[in-house]
C-alpha positions in Angstrom: -54.9 10.3 -46.6 -55.5 10.3 -43.0 -55.9 13.4 -40.8 -52.9 15.0 -39.0 -54.4 13.4 -35.7 -53.9 9.7 -36.8 -50.0 10.3 -38.0 -47.6 9.5 -35.4 -45.4 12.0 -33.9 -42.0 12.5 -35.5 -39.2 11.4 -33.2 -36.6 13.5 -34.9 -38.3 16.9 -33.8 -36.4 18.8 -31.1 -38.3 19.6 -28.1 -39.8 23.4 -27.8 -37.1 25.6 -26.4 -39.6 27.0 -24.0 -40.3 23.5 -22.3 -39.4 23.6 -18.9 -38.6 19.9 -18.6 -34.9 18.9 -19.1 -34.0 17.6 -22.5 -32.1 14.7 -21.1 -34.7 13.4 -18.6 -36.9 12.2 -21.7 -36.4 8.9 -22.9 -34.6 8.6 -26.1 -36.6 8.1 -29.4 -36.0 4.7 -30.7 -34.1 5.7 -33.8 -31.9 8.1 -31.9 -30.6 5.5 -29.6 -28.6 4.3 -32.8 -28.1 7.7 -34.6 -26.2 10.6 -32.9 -27.1 13.8 -33.5 -25.4 15.9 -36.5 -23.9 19.4 -36.3 -24.4 22.2 -38.7 -20.8 23.4 -37.8 -19.3 20.0 -38.5 -19.5 19.1 -42.4 -17.6 15.9 -41.9 -19.6 13.2 -43.9 -18.0 10.1 -42.2 -19.9 10.7 -39.1 -20.0 6.8 -38.8 -16.2 6.8 -37.4 -17.9 8.1 -34.2 -20.0 5.1 -33.7 -16.8 2.9 -33.2 -15.7 4.9 -30.0 -15.4 2.4 -27.1 -12.7 0.9 -24.9 -9.8 -0.3 -26.9 -8.8 -3.6 -25.3 -6.4 -5.0 -27.9 -3.0 -4.0 -28.5 -2.5 -0.2 -28.7 0.1 1.7 -31.2 2.6 3.8 -29.6 1.4 7.4 -29.5 3.3 10.8 -29.0 6.5 9.2 -29.3 8.6 12.4 -29.7 7.3 13.8 -26.6 8.5 10.2 -24.5 11.8 10.9 -26.2 12.1 14.4 -25.0 11.1 13.5 -21.7 13.9 10.7 -21.7 16.6 13.1 -22.7 15.5 15.4 -19.8 15.8 12.4 -17.5 19.0 11.0 -18.9 20.6 14.4 -18.7 19.5 15.0 -15.3 21.3 11.8 -14.0 24.2 12.2 -16.5 25.1 15.6 -15.0 24.1 14.3 -11.6 26.7 11.6 -11.5 29.1 14.1 -12.8 28.2 16.6 -10.0 28.5 13.8 -7.4 32.2 12.6 -8.5 33.3 16.1 -9.0 32.1 17.8 -5.9 34.3 19.7 -3.4 34.2 18.3 0.3 35.2 21.8 1.5 32.2 23.5 0.6 30.6 22.4 3.8 33.3 24.3 5.7 33.2 27.3 3.3 32.1 29.5 6.4 34.9 28.5 8.5 37.7 29.4 6.1 39.5 32.7 6.6 42.1 34.7 4.8 45.7 34.1 5.8 48.1 36.8 5.1 51.2 34.7 5.2 50.3 32.1 2.8 48.0 34.6 0.8 45.3 31.8 0.7 42.1 30.7 2.7 42.7 28.3 5.6 40.1 26.8 8.1 39.7 28.9 11.4 39.7 26.2 14.1 38.1 28.7 16.8 34.8 28.5 14.8 32.2 26.1 16.5 28.8 25.0 15.3 25.9 25.5 17.6 23.3 22.7 18.1 19.7 23.4 18.7 17.8 21.1 21.0 13.8 20.0 20.4 11.3 19.7 23.0 11.3 15.7 23.5 7.9 15.8 24.8 6.3 17.6 21.9 8.2 16.1 19.0 7.4 12.6 20.5 3.5 13.3 20.7 3.7 14.9 17.2 5.4 11.7 15.7 3.2 9.5 17.4 0.0 11.2 16.6 1.2 11.5 12.8 2.0 7.9 12.7 -1.2 6.7 14.1 -3.3 9.2 11.7 -1.3 7.9 8.7 -2.3 4.3 9.7 -6.0 4.6 10.6 -6.3 7.1 7.2 -6.7 3.9 5.1 -9.7 2.3 7.1 -11.0 5.9 7.4 -11.1 6.2 3.8 -12.7 3.2 3.0 -15.3 3.8 5.7 -16.0 7.2 4.0 -16.1 5.4 0.5 -18.5 2.9 1.9 -20.6 5.4 3.5 -20.9 7.4 0.2 -21.7 4.1 -1.6 -24.6 3.2 0.5 -25.6 6.2 2.4 -24.7 9.0 0.0 -27.6 11.3 0.7 -27.5 11.2 4.2 -23.8 11.9 4.6 -24.0 14.9 2.0 -27.2 16.5 3.8 -25.6 15.6 7.3 -22.4 17.2 6.3 -23.9 20.4 4.6 -24.8 22.1 7.9 -21.2 21.6 9.1 -19.8 23.3 6.1 -20.9 26.4 7.9 -21.1 25.5 11.7 -17.2 24.3 11.6 -16.0 27.4 10.2 -17.9 29.6 12.3 -17.0 27.8 15.5 -13.4 27.7 14.5 -13.5 31.5 13.9 -15.0 32.5 17.0 -12.9 30.1 19.3 -9.6 31.7 18.0 -10.8 35.1 18.4 -11.9 34.4 21.8 -8.8 32.3 22.8 -6.4 35.1 21.2 -8.1 37.8 23.2 -7.9 36.1 26.5 -4.2 34.9 26.0 -2.0 38.0 26.8 0.9 37.1 24.6 -1.4 36.5 21.6 -3.3 39.6 22.0 -0.1 41.4 22.4 1.3 40.1 19.1 -2.0 40.4 17.2 -3.6 43.6 18.0 -7.4 44.0 18.6 -8.1 45.8 15.3 -6.3 43.1 13.1 -8.1 40.4 15.1 -11.4 41.9 14.0 -10.5 42.3 10.4 -9.6 38.7 10.3 -12.8 37.7 12.1 -14.9 39.7 9.7 -13.0 38.4 6.7 -13.7 34.9 7.8 -17.1 35.7 8.3 -17.3 37.0 4.6 -15.7 33.8 3.3 -18.4 31.9 5.0 -21.2 34.1 3.6 -19.7 33.2 0.2 -20.1 29.4 0.9 -23.8 29.9 2.3 -24.5 31.8 -1.1 -23.1 28.9 -3.2 -25.0 26.2 -1.4 -28.2 28.1 -1.6 -27.8 29.0 -5.1 -26.9 25.3 -6.2 -29.4 23.8 -3.8 -31.5 22.7 -6.8 -28.7 20.6 -8.0 -27.8 18.9 -4.9 -30.1 15.7 -5.4 -28.7 15.1 -8.8 -25.1 15.5 -7.4 -25.5 13.1 -4.8 -26.7 10.5 -7.3 -23.6 11.2 -9.4 -21.2 10.7 -6.0 -23.1 7.5 -5.4 -22.6 6.0 -8.7 -19.0 7.0 -8.6 -18.6 5.6 -5.2 -20.1 2.3 -6.3 -17.6 2.2 -9.5 -14.5 2.9 -7.0 -15.7 0.4 -4.5 -15.8 -2.2 -7.4 -12.3 -1.3 -8.1 -10.5 -0.9 -4.8 -7.2 -2.3 -6.1 -6.9 1.4 -7.3 -6.1 2.2 -3.5 -3.1 -0.1 -3.5 -1.8 1.0 -7.0 -2.2 4.9 -7.0 -0.5 5.5 -3.4 2.3 2.8 -4.8 2.9 5.1 -7.8 3.1 8.0 -5.6 5.5 6.5 -3.4 7.7 5.3 -6.5 7.8 9.2 -7.5 9.3 9.7 -4.2 11.8 7.2 -4.7 12.5 8.5 -7.9 12.9 12.0 -6.7 15.6 10.9 -3.9 18.7 10.6 -6.4 17.5 13.6 -8.3 17.5 15.7 -5.0 21.0 13.9 -3.9 22.5 15.2 -7.3 21.2 18.7 -6.4 22.9 18.7 -3.2 26.1 17.7 -4.7 26.0 20.0 -7.5 26.0 22.9 -5.0 29.2 21.5 -3.6 30.7 21.9 -7.2 33.1 25.0 -7.0 36.0 26.2 -5.1 36.7 28.4 -2.0 38.7 31.5 -3.6 40.1 34.9 -2.1 38.1 38.1 -2.6 38.9 41.8 -1.9 36.4 44.1 -1.1 36.5 47.3 1.1 40.4 47.3 1.3 40.0 44.0 2.9 40.7 40.3 1.8 38.2 37.5 2.7 37.4 34.1 1.6 34.2 32.9 -0.1 32.5 30.0 -2.0 32.7 30.1 -5.7 30.2 28.2 -7.4 31.1 26.5 -10.8 29.1 28.5 -13.8 27.1 25.3 -14.8 25.5 24.5 -11.8 22.7 27.0 -12.0 21.9 25.7 -15.5 21.8 22.2 -13.9 19.4 23.3 -11.0 17.2 24.6 -13.7 17.3 21.1 -15.6 16.7 19.4 -12.5 13.9 21.4 -11.1 12.0 21.2 -14.6 12.6 17.5 -14.7 11.1 17.0 -11.3 8.1 19.3 -12.2 7.5 17.7 -15.4 7.7 14.3 -13.6 5.4 15.0 -11.0 2.7 16.1 -13.5 3.2 13.5 -15.6 2.8 11.1 -12.7 -0.5 12.8 -11.7 -1.7 12.3 -15.4 -0.5 8.5 -15.3 -2.8 8.0 -12.1 -5.5 9.8 -13.9 -5.0 7.4 -16.9 -4.8 4.3 -14.7 -7.9 5.4 -13.0 -9.9 6.2 -16.0 -8.9 3.0 -18.0 -9.8 0.8 -15.1 -13.1 2.5 -14.5 -13.9 2.4 -18.2 -13.1 -1.4 -18.4 -15.6 -1.9 -15.4 -18.2 0.3 -17.1 -18.3 -1.3 -20.6 -18.1 -5.1 -19.0 -21.3 -7.0 -18.6 -20.2 -8.1 -15.3 -20.4 -5.6 -12.6 -17.3 -6.9 -10.8 -15.5 -6.0 -14.0 -12.8 -7.7 -16.2 -10.0 -9.5 -14.5 -6.4 -7.7 -14.7 -8.0 -4.3 -15.4 -5.6 -2.2 -13.4 -2.6 -4.1 -15.0 -3.7 -3.4 -18.4 -4.1 0.2 -17.6 -0.7 0.3 -15.9 0.6 -1.4 -19.1 -0.9 1.2 -21.3 -0.1 4.1 -19.3 3.6 3.4 -19.1 3.9 1.5 -22.4 2.0 2.8 -25.7 0.4 5.9 -24.2 3.6 7.1 -22.2 4.3 9.7 -24.8 0.4 10.9 -24.3 0.9 11.1 -20.6 4.3 12.9 -20.9 2.9 15.4 -23.5 -0.2 16.1 -21.0 2.2 16.4 -17.9 4.2 18.9 -20.0 1.4 21.0 -20.9 0.1 20.9 -17.4 3.5 21.8 -16.0 3.6 24.7 -18.4 0.1 26.1 -17.8 1.0 26.0 -13.9 4.2 27.9 -14.4 2.6 30.4 -16.7 -0.2 31.0 -14.3 2.2 31.3 -11.5 4.1 34.0 -13.4 0.8 35.8 -14.1 -0.2 35.6 -10.3 3.3 36.7 -9.1 3.0 39.8 -11.6 -0.3 40.6 -10.2 0.9 40.5 -6.5 4.0 42.7 -7.6 1.4 45.4 -8.6 2.4 45.5 -12.2 0.2 48.3 -13.6 -0.9 49.8 -17.1 -3.3 48.9 -19.8 -1.0 46.4 -21.4 -0.3 44.4 -18.5 -3.9 44.1 -17.6 -4.9 43.1 -21.3 -1.9 40.7 -21.2 -3.1 39.3 -18.1 -6.7 39.0 -19.3 -5.5 37.2 -22.6 -3.4 34.6 -20.5 -5.9 33.9 -18.2 -8.7 33.3 -20.9 -6.0 31.2 -22.7 -5.3 28.9 -19.6 -9.1 28.6 -18.9 -9.8 27.5 -22.5 -6.8 24.9 -22.0 -8.0 23.8 -18.7 -11.6 23.2 -20.2 -10.1 21.2 -23.3 -7.5 19.3 -21.2 -10.2 18.2 -18.4 -11.4 15.0 -20.2 -8.6 14.6 -22.8 -6.6 12.1 -20.6 -9.6 10.3 -19.6 -10.6 9.9 -23.4 -6.9 8.6 -24.1 -7.2 6.0 -21.4 -10.5 4.7 -23.0 -9.4 4.7 -26.7 -5.8 4.8 -26.7 -5.7 7.8 -29.3 -2.9 10.3 -29.2 -3.3 13.5 -26.9 -4.3 16.0 -29.8 -6.8 13.4 -31.2 -8.3 12.7 -27.9 -8.7 16.4 -27.3 -10.5 17.2 -30.3 -12.9 13.8 -30.2 -13.6 14.2 -26.6 -14.8 17.9 -27.2 -16.9 16.9 -30.3 -18.3 13.8 -28.3 -19.7 16.0 -25.7 -20.7 18.5 -28.1 -22.8 16.2 -30.3 -24.5 14.9 -27.4 -25.5 18.4 -25.8 -23.3 17.4 -22.7 -21.6 20.2 -20.8 -18.3 19.7 -19.0 -19.1 22.4 -16.4 -21.7 21.0 -14.1 -19.7 17.7 -13.1 -16.7 19.3 -12.2 -18.0 22.1 -10.1 -20.6 20.9 -7.6 -19.6 17.2 -7.0 -16.0 18.5 -6.5 -17.1 21.4 -3.8 -19.3 18.8 -2.0 -16.6 16.2 -1.6 -14.1 18.8 -0.5 -16.6 20.1 2.0 -17.1 16.5 3.4 -13.4 15.9 3.5 -12.9 19.2 5.6 -15.7 18.3 7.9 -14.6 14.7 8.7 -10.9 15.9 9.2 -11.9 18.8 11.5 -14.1 16.4 13.6 -10.9 14.1 13.7 -8.7 16.9 14.8 -11.2 17.8 17.5 -11.1 14.4 18.9 -7.4 14.3 18.7 -7.1 17.5 20.6 -9.4 16.3 23.5 -7.5 13.1 23.7 -4.0 14.9 23.8 -5.3 17.1 26.7 -6.5 14.4 28.6 -3.4 12.1 28.4 -0.7 14.7 28.3 0.7 17.8 29.6 1.4 19.5 26.4 -1.0 22.5 27.3 -1.1 25.0 24.2 1.2 22.7 22.4 -1.6 19.9 21.8 -3.3 22.6 19.3 -0.4 22.3 17.2 -0.2 18.6 17.2 -4.2 18.4 16.6 -3.4 20.9 13.6 -0.8 18.7 12.0 -3.0 15.6 12.4 -5.9 17.6 10.7 -3.7 18.6 7.8 -2.3 15.1 7.3 -5.8 13.8 7.3 -7.0 16.5 5.1 -4.2 15.8 2.8 -5.2 12.0 2.6 -9.0 12.7 2.1 -8.1 15.2 -0.4 -6.2 12.5 -2.6 -9.3 10.3 -2.2 -11.5 13.2 -3.3 -9.2 13.7 -6.2 -9.6 10.0 -7.3 -13.3 10.1 -6.8 -13.4 13.1 -9.1 -11.5 11.2 -11.7 -14.1 8.5 -11.3 -16.8 10.7 -12.0 -15.3 12.2 -15.1 -14.7 8.8 -16.5 -17.9 7.7 -16.0 -19.3 10.7 -17.8 -17.2 10.1 -20.8 -18.2 6.5 -20.7 -22.0 7.6 -20.6 -21.3 10.1 -23.5 -20.1 7.2 -25.4 -22.9 5.0 -24.7 -25.2 8.0 -25.9 -23.2 8.4 -29.0 -23.4 4.7 -29.9 -27.1 4.5 -28.5 -26.3 1.9 -26.1 -26.6 1.0 -22.1 -23.7 -0.6 -20.7 -24.8 0.4 -17.1 -28.2 1.2 -16.7 -27.8 2.4 -13.1 -25.6 5.2 -14.5 -27.8 6.2 -17.4 -30.7 6.3 -14.8 -28.6 9.3 -13.1 -26.8 10.9 -15.9 -29.9 11.3 -18.0 -30.9 14.2 -15.9 -27.7 16.2 -16.5 -28.5 19.8 -17.9 -27.9 20.1 -21.5 -25.3 22.5 -23.0 -27.4 25.4 -24.0 -24.5 26.9 -26.3 -24.9 23.7 -28.4 -28.6 23.4 -28.6 -29.4 25.8 -31.3 -26.8 24.4 -33.8 -28.5 21.0 -34.1 -30.5 19.5 -36.9 -32.1 16.0 -37.1 -30.3 13.3 -38.6 -32.0 11.4 -41.3 -32.5 7.9 -40.4 -30.7 5.2 -41.9 -32.8 3.2 -44.5 -33.6 -0.2 -43.8 
């Protein structure tokens, strides 16, 4: 028997917890590339099922059908009652304020002496505003593509050049408005010096928080830069998403038009009746009793539809990127977007509806909790209730983050996708926290900097070619908001790409494969989930 020095190292021994080298930065042991790690807390003996996780390219079964039926009932009810409201509306509702009580006929009649006042708009301001917004919307498309191309080839330069502007731009804006308001007599009269100083100090405190966030996470900037670069490359290979995703948003707007019309017509269902108050008769509009219920139905349908459309866009993005990731060709398979659309609005439409419903409910509950906090609800019971609700919502957000990405890849139902996505990350020591924090903040900061620079250019051009005066700041602000919304949408899409690549990388680790080498070279340096590290034991290698 040989000495211990001659024996090869055990590839299944976990690294020393005191080691400072990240676990994921080490090369995979040969046998672990085909065997995932087992968990003490998961006694399921059939772990081999997890090795089959991959993109499901074949026909997919229908999932979460009850929620699709429920959404269809909401939609059909909204349109059915909306059509009834359109047919049954009372055209006199528009002139309800013109009716007065006639004592001779003891009824309501129109007072012809009433007239309508019309407001006039400043033609120069409105013309400049419309043209500025139209031009901004047109150039936003090449602007976004240019930003994506810069992030693809010069990610590090763009990030490090933009970082100082995260601080400089807010400081300049804060000082500028303070000085401008102090010099302008009308502004200084409406906004006293004490309040101006308070706002100035508050904004500087917010800037200080931003500086602290950048400093604390400085050691993660380099890794985040590489993650953004990989995601930009993946999105550049699937540019068709920039045509499909806005088209889906436009489709949602078109879909909203009849519902909004129905809600307007529903408000006209009723009659003008005679009221008696303070020993005087007067005329008032009496709405039909069913109208408030229809308003609630229509608004809930619109909220659910909006949330479902957002989830459908995430589904299409995830399905498209996953097909590119698991394909051997860097350009990806043909008709990948069409396949994702067919799955999102076909077999997985129930899953998308369920995800949208849950997101909608969470947002409504969070809005109610925030409203209760703002109203000053006090007491220990209210405080405990708010803490419990916030903890529950945070847990749901954590579990929901990668659920729709996983469902788009595998075609599984929502609950199954939530459980399997969580277990997939847990088995492979991957944390869901890192990817969603630093990269999102960096991308949001870059969008803010680029849109602010554009607004300054617009303001300078308006001051040189027009006589708007102070109104040029308002027009430039509107252009800044519009471009910021467009860039925010781009950041949202790129965030979804980052999440999808993250899940695909986890599937690769679980299967012991490398589908995209450039992705593994970056994501292998992600920090491990310390909460899962102590619950691991080595898997026994399969016998030959």
